N, C-alpha and C positions, 0 to 999 in steps of 0.2 A: 286212527282214523276209520269210521264205518263206510259200508260200500256206499250208502247214500250219501255221505259227505264227500265221498271220493268223484262219484258222478256228478256231484253240484260245483266240485272245482273244475273237473274236466270241462263241463260246458260252461262254466264262466270264461276259461282260458279259450275255448274254443271261438266262442261269441264276443270276445274282446272288441270293442270298437274300434279302435288304431289298427288292429290285424286286418278287420274286414274291410276299414277303407282302404289299405294297403292292396288288399286282394281284388277289389273291386277296380280300383284304378290300374290295375294291371291288364284289365280287358280279358283276362283268360278265362273268365267263367262264360262269356258271349262267345268265345271262339269256336268252341266245342272241340273235336278231335284236333291233335297237333300231330300229323305224320312225321314231323321231324323228330319227334321222341319216340316212335314206334320202333326205330331201330335200337335206340338205347334200352327200351323195355325188352325187345326180344333178345338183345344181347344179355341183359341181366338173367334171364329164362335160361338162355342155352350155357351161360357161364356158371350159373349157382345150380344148374340141376333142376331147376323148378317147373311146374306145368304152367305156373300164373304169374306174370308180372306186371306191375301198371304203374301209372303216375297219377295220382289222385289229390283235388284240389277240395277242400275242405271250408263250406262257409257255414254259415249259421244253423242251417237245418240241412243241407245235403253233402254230398261229396259228389264232385264232378271226374270222371275218367278222362283227364287228357290224352292219356296213351294206354294201351293194353296190349296185352299177349297172352293168350291161352285163357280170356275171359270166358266163362261159361255163359250159354244162353240163358235168358234175353239180353243179358249185360252184354254192353258194346262200347269202343271208345266214343268219348262225346256224350255219353248217357249219364244220367243222374240218378241215384240212389239215396234213400234217405240215411240219416247218422244211425240209426239202429243197426245197419249192417256193417258200421264202419269200425274196423280196425285203427284206420288213420288217425282218426280224431286224438286217439292216445297219443300217438306221435306229437301231434299239435300240442296238445296240453303238456306233455313231457318237455317239448324242445329238445329231444334226445331220441337216440334210436331205442325202437321197442322190438323186442325178441321174443317169440311166443314158442315154444317146442310144442305145445299141445293144447289148444286152447279148450279142448273139453275138460281139462282139468284146471283151468285157470279161473279163479274166483271171478275176474271181471268180465271174462268171453265166454263162460260155458253156456252162458242161455242167450248168447248173440244170435238172431236170424242167420247171420252168415254160415254159422258151424251147420245149422240145421237144411237152410236152403241152399247155399251154395258148397255144402262139402269143406269149408276151410278148418284145417287142423292146426298146420304149423304157418307162422308169419313172421317176417322180418321187415321192418320198415325203418328208414331214416328221413329227418327233416328235409323239406324241400323248400328253400329261404328264397325271398326275394333278394335284390340288392343291397338293401338297407338292414338285410339279417331277418327280416320279419319271416316267420313260418306260414307258407302258403297251403301246405299239405305234406305229403308222403311220397316218395318211390321206396316200393315195397314189393317182395314176392312172396307168393302163397303155395303150400304144399298140401296135399290132401291126406298126408299120412304123418304121424308124429316124426319130428327131427330137430335135432340138436344143431344149432347154427354156430359154426366156428367164427372166431376172430378174423381170420382171411376173407371168408365169406362177407361178415359185416363191412371191412375194409374195402371190399370189392363193391360193395353195394352203395357205399357212401362215396367212393369215386365216380361211380355211374350217375348218383345224385348229384353231385356237384357239374357233371357235364350237363345235365338236364338242367339246371339252373343257369347255366350257361347260355344255354339254347333258350331259356324261357327270356332271360335278360336281352338277347338280341332280338327275340320277338315284340318284347315291350317297348325297346328303343324304335324298332322299325315302325312301330304303330304309332308312336309319338311323333316321329317325323313326318309319317303319312297325314297325321293330324293337323301338324303344324303348318305344312303345305299347302293342306286345303284351308285351314283358318287363313293364311298368307291370301290366298287366291281370293277367297270371299271378302278380305278386306280391301284389297287392290280393286277388284271389281265394285266395290261399293264408295270408293274414294271419290271425292270430288274433282282431284286433282289427276290429270293425265300422268300414268305411270308406264315407263316403257324399259325394256332392257335391250341391250346392243351386244353382241360379240366383238371381237377384237377386229374384224372385217368390216364393222359398221353395220350389221345385218341387224334387225330387230328379232329377238328372241321371244319377248313378251310386249303386250299390248292391250291396256285394260279398257274398260267400256268408257271411262272419262276421254282416253286417248281417241278412242273413234269419235267421240262427240266434238273434240276440239280439233281433229285434224281432218275429218270427214273419211277416213279409211276404216273400214272394219279390221278386227283382228286378223282374220284370214287371209285378207288382202295384204296386211302390213307385215305379218311375221315372215320373215325370210328376204324382206326386200330393205335396202339400204336407208340410211336416215337422208343422205344426199339427194336421193329419189323422191322422197316423200315429204319432207318437213324442212328443208334448210333451201333458201333463197338462192338461185343459181350464183350470184355474186360472192357468195360465202362457202361455196362447196368445195375450192381448191384448198381455203385456210383449213376447212374442216377436216379434210383428206391428209395434208401435212401434219395436223394435230393427232389423228389416228395414229401416224407412221411413227412419232415420235414416243407415243405412249407404248405401240408395239415393241420399238426398240430399246427404251429404258424402263419400261415398267412403272413409269411414275407421271403423274400429271398435278399440277399445282392448282386445278379447279375443285377437286374433291372439298365439301364442306362449306362452299360459299353459295350466296344469292346471285345468281347470274342473270343479269337482262339481257334477251337476246330478241333478236327478228327471226320469226318462223312465217311458214306458207301454209296453208291448208290445201285441200284438194281441188278447190275452186281457184286457186292460184293468189288469194288474197293474203298480202302479208300482215303480220299483227305481232306486238309486242308481247313476249311471254316472259316468265321468270322461273328459272331451273335451278334446280338442287340436284348437283352430281355427287355419285358413289362410284369409286373404282375398286373392283377387286380381283385377285387373282384367282382362276380355274384352270388346272393342268398348266400351271405357268403362263398362261395367256390372260391378258387383261379382257376384263368383263364389266360393263357399264351399266349402271340401273339411275334413273332420272326422274324426278317429280316434276312437271310443269303445268303451268295455268297462264291463262290468258289474263295480262295486267292491262288491257285496253282502258277499261274503266278507271282503274289507277291513275293512269296518264292523264286521263281527260280531267280527273278530280284533283290531280297535282297541278295541270294548267289552271285549273278555276281556282284552286287553292293560291297560286302565285298569282294570278290578278287579284284576287280579294286581298292578298296581302299587301300589294302595291299600293291597293287602294288605302288600306288601314295606312300603310306608311306614309302615303300622301297626306293624309288626313292628321295624323300625329306630325309630320312635318310642319304642316299649317298651323296646327295647334300650338306645338312648340315654337316656332317663329313667333306666333301671337304673345305668348305667355313672356319669352325672352325681350319682347320689346315694349313689355310694361316697365314701368318705375318701381312698381310695388313688387316684393318678392312673394312668390305662389309656392306652395306645399301642398302635396295631395298624398293620400294613403289609398291603397286597394281595398279590394272586399275583405281580406283576411286582417285589414289594421295594420299593414306592413307599408313602412315609406316608399313611394314609388316615384315620387316627381320633385324634382325642385326647377325653377326656370333660372334665366341667367342671372337675375339679381341674387337670388338666394345663394346660387354656386359662387358668387364672388363674395357674398357674406361669410360662406361657410371654408370657402376655398377648396370644396370638393362636390361632387355630385351627391344626390341621394342613394343611402344605402338601404337595402331591405332590411331594416331592424324592427323589432317590435316597439310598441309606444312605449313600454317600459324602460327602454334603452335610449329613446330619444333625447331625454335631458341630459343624460352623460354625454353621449356621442356628439351631439351638437352645442354643449355649453348653453344650455338655456335656463334664465333666472328670472326671478320674479323682478318687480318693479324697483326693490331696493338694491339690486345688481349684486347681491350677496347670497340670497337665498335660492338653492337650484330647485326648479319647477318639480314638482312632484308629476308623477306619470298623468293623473287624473286633473291636473291643472293645466296642462299643456293646450293651447286653442285646436290643434287639429285633432288631438285626442277627445276632446270634449264634443267638437263638431262630429266627428266619428261615433260619439255615443247618443248623437241625436240632437244637442243643443244647436242653437243659433248662436254664435259667439259675433258680440258687437264690442270693439274698442276695448279689447284687453291688452294692458300695457305689459311688454317684457322686455328683456334684456339678452342679447346673445354676446358672449365672450370668447370667440373663437381664439385658440392658441395663436401666439406671436401676433396678433392684430387688435385695436383698439376694440373695445365694446361698443355695440351700437343696440339702441333702443326703438323698438316697434311698438305700433297700435295693430294689433290683428283682428280681423275679421275672419270668421268661418263659418260653414253649413255642411251638412252632409249632403251626399250624392245618393239620391233613391230613384229606382225606377218608377214606371208608373203604376206597376203592381206591387209595390212596396219593399222590393229587393234593395238592400244597401249595397252599392256598389264601392262605395269608399266615402272621403271626404278631403274638402279643399280649405284651404285659408290663406287670406292675402295678408300681407304684412308689410304695414307702410312704415318708412324709415323716419322716425321723429328726431334722431339723434341731434340734428342741428339746432331745431327748436327747443328742445328739451335743454340742450346745453345752454342756450341763450338765455331761457328763462333761469335755468339753475344759478349762471353767473351773475344775473341781475340780483337774484334773491341774496347770493353771496356777499355781492357789495353792500346791500343795503343792511345785511346782518351783521357785516364788520363795521360798517359805520354807526350802527346803532349801538353795538357792543363796545365800541371805544369811545362812545359819547357818554357810557355809565360808568366805563372803568375808572378807577382812582391812580392805580400803580402799575408800573410798566409789566409786573407779572401778571396781574389783571388782565392788561389790554393784549399780551400774549397768547394767553390761556382762551380769550373772548375770541380774538380772530381765528386761533385754530381750530376752536368749537364751530364757530359760524362756517369756514371754508370747508371743514372735513363734513361737517353734517351735510351740507348742500351738495357737495361733489360725492358722496358716498365712501369717502375714503376710510381707513382704518385708524390709523391715530396719527400724531403729531406732537411736536415738542417746541418750545420756544427757549434758546440759549441766547444768554445775555452776557457781553464783554465787559468783565468787571476791571476796572481800573487801566483798560488798555493792555492788561498782560496776560488775564487768564479768561477763559470760557465756562461758563456755569449754565446747568441746565436749572430754570427757575419756574417753569410751568409746564403742564403736558396735558394731553386729551386722548381719549381713546374711544372709539364707537362702540366698546362693547362695557363701558361701566369708568369704573375708576382708572386713572392713567397709571401703567406700572413704572416701578422705580428705573431708575437710570442704570443700566449695565454698563459693565467697565469698557465696552467696544462701541457704546452709542456715541461718543463723542467723535469717533474718527470723521464721519460726513460734515458735521457743522465745524469741525476744525479746518478741513479742508476748505469750507467754503468761506470762513474768515481769513484763513491764508491769502487764499485766491482773491476775495471780494468779488466773487461770482457764484452763479447759481450752477449747481453740480447735479447731475440725474446720475443716480448709482449704477445706470446700467452702462454709463461712459467709464466707470472704474473697475480695475480689477478686483475681483470680489473675493473674500476669503470663503471657506466652507460655511455654509448656512447653519446656524445654530438653531436648537430645537425651540428656542424663546424667540428667534428673529420674527418679526411680522411679516406676513405672506407679501410677493410682488418686490416691487422696487420701491425707492425713497427719491424725493428731491429736496435737496436743501437752497433758501435763497437768503442773501444778505439783506437785514434790514440797516438802511443806510441813513447817514444823515450828510448830506453834501458827499466827500469822498470818503468820509471814516463810517467805518462798520461798527454799528451799536449792538447789533445782535445776528442770529441765525434763526428762520422758521425752518423747521423740517417737517416735511408730511410724509406718510407711509400711504402709497396709493391703493395697495392691495393688488395691483395690476403690473404686468412686467413691460407693458410699453410706457414710453414717454409720453407725458401729459401735451395735448395739443395746444397751438402756439396761441389760441384764444385763452385757454386756462392759465397758461402761462403769463398772458397780459395780465389778468385779472390778480393772479398771484403777485406779480410785481406792484401792482396798484395797491395791493393789500399791504404789502411790506414799505411801500412809501408812506401809507396812514399810519401805519405802526411807528416808523421810523420818526416822522413829525411828532406824534403823541409821545413818544418816549423821550425825545429832545425837548418839547416842552415841558414835559413832569420831570425831566432832568433840571432844566433850568429853575423850576419851580423850589425841587427839593433843593438845589444848590443855594438859593435865596436863603431859604427857610434854614438851611445847615450853617451858610454862614453867620447869619444873625445868632443863631443857638451856639455856635462855635465861638463867638466874640463874647458871649456872655459868660459860657464856660471857661473862655481863655481867661477873662478878667477874675472871674470865681477863683481860679486856680493860682493867678499871679498873685492875687492877694493872701494865699496862704503860703509861697514859698518865699525863702531869704534871698533867692537870687532876683538879681537887678535884670530885667530885660527892656530892651530900648529899640528904638530907631530912628534914624537920624538922615537927613538930607545934607550931603557935601556940595555947597553952592561952587559955582566956578570960580568964586573969588577966594576959595579955601574955607571960607565962613561954614561951621557945622552948625544945623538947626535941629531942635528935636522935633520930631514928629510922634513919637510914642515914647512913654517911660512909665515904669511900674510905680504904681502907686506909693510903694513903700520901699524905700532905699536905705534905709536907718540901719541894717544888718551888715550892710556893705560899706557905706560911708559915713555911717553916724548921724545922718539926719538926712531929708529929702533935697535932691540936688537940684539947683535951678535951672529950668527948661526954658527960661525966656533969653537966654543969652549964647554965646559961642561955646558949645560944650567941649570942646578941646582945650580950648583955654582955661576954661576952669578945671578941667582933670592936671592939665600940666602945671597948674599952680600948687597943686594938692600932692605932687609927685614926688617920692623919695628923691632926693639928689642923685643919689647912685643908680635909679631907673629911667631916668629923664630921657637919656640918649636912645635907651630901649624903646621909651614910649614915642619918641620921635620917629625912629624907624617903621614901628607899628604904625602910626598915623600915615606915613607917606606911604607904605603899602597898601593900606585900605583906600587911600586917595587915588591910587591908579587903577583901582577896581579889583584888587585880588583880596582873596580871605587871608584872614592873619588873627593870631592868637598872642597872649602876652600875659606874663605872671610878673607883676611888679607891686611895689609898696605905695600904699596910699595913706596919707593923713588926713583922718577924717574929721568931719564938723565937730565931732566931741574930742577932738586933740589925740586919739588912738590909731595909731599906725597899724595897718592890717595889710596882709597879703592878698591881692585880688587878682583872679584869673579871667581874663577877658578874652572873648571870641567874636569876631565880626566877619559878617558875610555882605559882600556889597551885591547889589543887582540894579539895574538900571531900566526904568519905565520913561518912556515917551522921551528919551533924551536926558533925565535927570539921573542922579547918582544917588540912591538909598542905600542905607547901611542897616542891616539888622543883626543885635548884636546881644550879649548876656555877660553879666558881672557877678562873679561867685567870690564870696569871701571863703579863702582857702588856708587861713591863717593856722588854724587848729590842723588841717592835714598837712601843711609845711610841717608843723612841730613834729608829729605822728611819724613823718617821713625822716627827719633827722633822727629820731628816737630809734627807728627800724634800721636805719643804717649803723647806728651804734651797734644795737643787739644783732645785726648780722655779722657784722665783725667779729663781735666776741663769738659766735656760734661757729664762724669758719676757723676760728683758732682751735676750740675745741674739738673740732673735726679733725684737724691736723694732730693734735694731741693724740685722738683715739686711733687713727690709723697707725700713727707710730707704734701705740702700745700693741694693736692689733699684729703687724708686721712682727714684731719681738715675741709676741704670743708664738705666731707660725713658726718663726724660726726654733724657737724653744722646744716646740712640740715637734719638729721636724729632727732637731737634734737630739733630743731624748729616745725620739721613736727609734733613730737610727744607733743610737749608743745602745739601746737595751736589745735589739733584735739578736745580735750575736751572743749576749749573755743567755739570752732566754732560749736560743736555739740549743746552745751547749748543755743548758740545765736538761731541755728537754731529751736531749741526746743519751745523756747519762741514766736520766730516770728510766729512760726505755730500755738500757742496759741492763740495771736493775731489774726491771720486771721479766727481762728475756731469762733471768738467771732461776732455774727450777727449784735450786737449794735456797734460795732465799727465805728466810725466816717470815712467819706471819707480820710480826710488827713493824720491821723495815718493810716488808712488801707494802702494807698499809700506808706507810709515810712516803713511800715512793710514787705509790699511786695519786697521793694527794700532791705531791710535788708536780706530779706529770699534768694533773686536771688544772692544777692552778697556773702552771707555767704555759697550758695551752690556750687558756684564758687571756692570759697576758700576751700571748704570741698574736692571735686573734685580734686584740686591741692594738697591738703595735701596727699589725698589717692594715687596720681600718684608718689610724691614723696617717701613716704613709699614703694610702689611697687618697684621702681627703689632701694631704699635703700635694700630691702630685695634680689631683682636680684643679686646686686652687691656682698651681703655677702653670696650668694649662699642659704640662708634660705627661698625661696619661695619654696611653697608646690605645687606639679603639681600631680593630683590623676588621671594618664590616664585610661580610660576603651573604649571598643567598643561603639560608638554611631554614630547617622544618622546626618550625616552633613546637608543634606537636612531641617531636623528639626530645627537645628540650625539657618540654615541661614533664615526661615520663621519666626522663632520667633523674630530674630534681625530685619527684614524687616517691622514686624509688629509693634516692638516699635517705630521704626521710622516713622511710617506711619502719626502721627498728624503733625509731623514738614514738612514732605514733603507735606501733604495736605495745609497746611497754606502758603507755598511758591508756590503752583500748580505746584508741581514735578510730573513727570511721574516716576515712580518706577517698572522697568521690572525684572521679577524673572525667570530664567529658570535653572533648576536643572535635571530633569528626575530621571531617576535610578541610585542612587550613592553607591559604595562599603561604608562599614561602616569603619570610621576612628577611630583611636586610641590616646584617649585624654582626657583633663579635660575639661567637659563640661563648666565649669564657665569660667575658663582661655579663652577658644576657643570663647565663647559668647563676652567675652570682648573684643577680636581681631576684631569679625566681628562689635559689637557695634562702636568701635572706627572708623573702615574702612567706616560704611555705615553712620554714623552721621557724618564725614569728608565730604562725597560726598554730604551731603545733606546741611550741613553748606557751602559750598564752591561753591555750584551752584546755579545760579541766579535764578529767578522766571520763570516758564514756560519752565525750563529744563528738561532734563531725567537724571535718576540713573538706570543703568543696573548692575544686579547680577547675574553672570552666573556660575555654577559648573559643572564639568564632570570630569570623571574618566580617569585618567593619567596611564602610566605604572607601577608605583609605588606607586598611592595614589590617591588622589582626588585635583583637582586643581579649586581654587575660584578666579573668578576677577571679580573685583568692578570697574565699570566705570562709570565716569560723565561727564556732558558737562561743568564743571565749570569755575574757573577761571584760572586753570592751574597753572604749574610751569615752571620757566625758566629754559632753559636747562641746565647751567651752575651749576643749584642748587640741582639737583637729587642726586648727591654724598653725600651731607651734610643731605639729607631728614629725614634720621633715628638718626641724633644726637640729644641730649639732648638738650633742649630750642632752637632749631632752628624755625625758622619761614619765610616761603618764603617772595620773595618781594612783590609777587603778594597779598598775605594775609594781609600783614603789609599796604600796599597801599589802599588795599578795605576796612581797617578799621576793620576788622573780628578779634575778641579776640580770644586768645587762649595762651595755656601753653608753648606749643613745645615739651611737654612731652608724647603725646599719641601715635606717631610712634614709640618713641624710646621703649615705653612698649610694642606696639604691637610685635614689630621684636624681643625683648626678648622672649615674650610668645610662637611666633612660633617656635623661633629656640630652646626652651626649649622642644619643642615637636618632634624636629628632622626634622621640616620643613624649607622653606624658604619663603622670600618676597621680592618683587621686584616691582617697580613703573616705570612706563614709560609714555610718552605721549599718550592721546587717539586719535584715527584717528578722524578728524573733530574738535580736540580741546577738553580741559579738560585731565584728568588724569585717567590712569588705574593701580591698584594695584592689583598683582598676588600673591597669597599664595598657596603653594603646602605643601600639608599635608600628611603624611605616612597611607597608608590603614592598616587594621588588618593585620597581618602576615608580614609585609614589615620589611626589615631589620633595618630601624630606628624607628620603632613603639612601641618598648620597650621602652619608656622614664621612 
């Protein structure tokens, strides 16, 4: 760095704005010489043996000597010199000690005027810092001869600089305190409120100009005197002194920080109210009091005037409220912000609450305001009060209020804005006239008229019900309805419906509950009077009412209306509904009578047409008191039964008695006597026809009484062929029973033979296997005999299994097989069975997959269930070609455990699945493949599974092969206790 650059850097550091602000804020530049520092500069000169020592403050253009010792004339403490003579500015720039042994040989200082004019040769200076560390100047010593400064001398100089720094800090702090005190005094003297300070004895120590104006005592008069003497009324002085004593004793007061309203007295003796704010502090362990006071006489007067004005306004408000509450119409008003402000008594009754200060956007939801259709909520801009507040004059707007838990009310609303003469909007008011009664009367009148007109145009009962529902529901603004009709006196069916929203919805499963109760009780029912199940999402809103449609004491149907409201309909509405039900009942009864007449005529025609086509002989006779039987109705064709048409103009009983077979005349006489007593009877007898052919005739007669007369309805049927077939059937049945007896005997003998043969073969086979095993255990047995022994062992093993299967089946048939059930792990049995078949599967390169997971314990015999699993898994391995897959899957089911064994083997023909579990059955695929087997394994497996209360089924596996599914009961299942 060149000398010019170095000087520029020094000048920049010396003139740093932040440093200069700190220097000026300290007040040391204007303080002149500081005698308190002279002893430190003198001490530095003596200790370091230097002719000159000084404290230098460096500003932007000068250095000021705050203290000095041995300064050459004309320089003196407090004087200023230009920075051209300053070595100290290098200390400020370096922010570190600067040591110069000989300035004449220093490139920076050789040309300094201080060397020439003041004889400065050697220099040692250390930074003089402010409290925040800013360098204000230097503490330095000067010698007029060359000198090398030691480390001890520099350390001594630094310690003296630190002491000087403390002196400067104390002086700065003291200056700040004096400045703050002067500032506080000026503020208090200019304050509008009186300020006083008082010592622990109650004597004033401070008294500002406002206090002099307030109380009439000047500061010179007040300071030193007590508050009791000057400003406290005589009646309060004792309490004041007691309070001072308490504070002196305890050092605490409950009054600081509060605004206290007190009574004071001025110099003239005038008492007046003041407000005081008190602060208490401790000085030398004694309490000191500071208080601001101001006269509140004007405030008290204003408060009294305000109270009078408030009372006047309250009186006016009470008058206005009483006036509004006396009106029959509801009145509501909003304020200048458009917030609801007033309900009169009538509206409070309607809504069950007073007005809430809510915005117009929330009025409709808060107070359940609806359009004239009683279903559409009023938008905020459609509410009469909101329209009036917007500047409209509202006349005759119809609206509905539907408060919760109360019936809806209908109103005509008139409203207008409330404006001042100068055009300011103070709010708006609306008057609501209740027209519920008049509207309901008109609605009910229209409903009656609509129902009468609809019924006059209806043709069928369902049309009448639908017309009545639509007429009433539309006029009353309800949601939906349905007409349920009693069918045959035993069932209730929904025949028509209506909805305010379009097509009537289909009947849901629970919809018949209300009409069913109405039909059963024969009385109207409101759903609010019934225990209600939880509401479904599809249920109509609100409650429903059901009313019986009667004809006399008989219920013909039920009208159900969903009102959309939770309140029971009013009595006048119920009266109209009862009238509607009566009209519908009369219509239905009239239509029913007409329909019956038409149906009877049609039925008679249909009956005659049918009777003409049948071979049976239908008849109705009257048994007169004398026993004579006269025909009332007879089939037009009796040839198929009697060989010709029976005469109907004579006694019918006598005619039939003449043609009765001699062997059946007694039975016919008993039949006639039974019917004559009024009891039903039937008979099968032989009748000789008019064509001389004897036929078997079955006759049934049912008596009935009408108006005291005894009528008998009956039918005669030719059963000759049926009797012949019955006789043939009896002969065939007897022959079949004999064959069954013979087959059972053969089956018994077969079972005995199997049991005997099996038992007789078991011991020899066991011996043969034993001897074969002994031969095979001989290591010296030649190859050919060994081969023969292996064949013997293999064939005897097969024969042994066959014998065991036959014995097992015999035991199952005899019911002597033992099942020892216990809780056991199906998963463990499956793993053991799969492991047992592992070598056979590996020999055919089969993949055996097992998936069991966590299974519930099953209740079974482990030996028998292992036999089941062994049979199924060994079959899967046996009938699956090389490289195939066998899969065993087990999982918990609703009542137990289900095990499925699936293979990719040769499969079973679809037509043979039904025979799969029969004894000795083998599928065509197994026979064709040349795979040996006995056909007993699956029969035994099925018997064991069913003995455990389980089931087994077989089905084709997806992708080929067969899947066997076994279901076993879990522990605790109904069938687990085998």
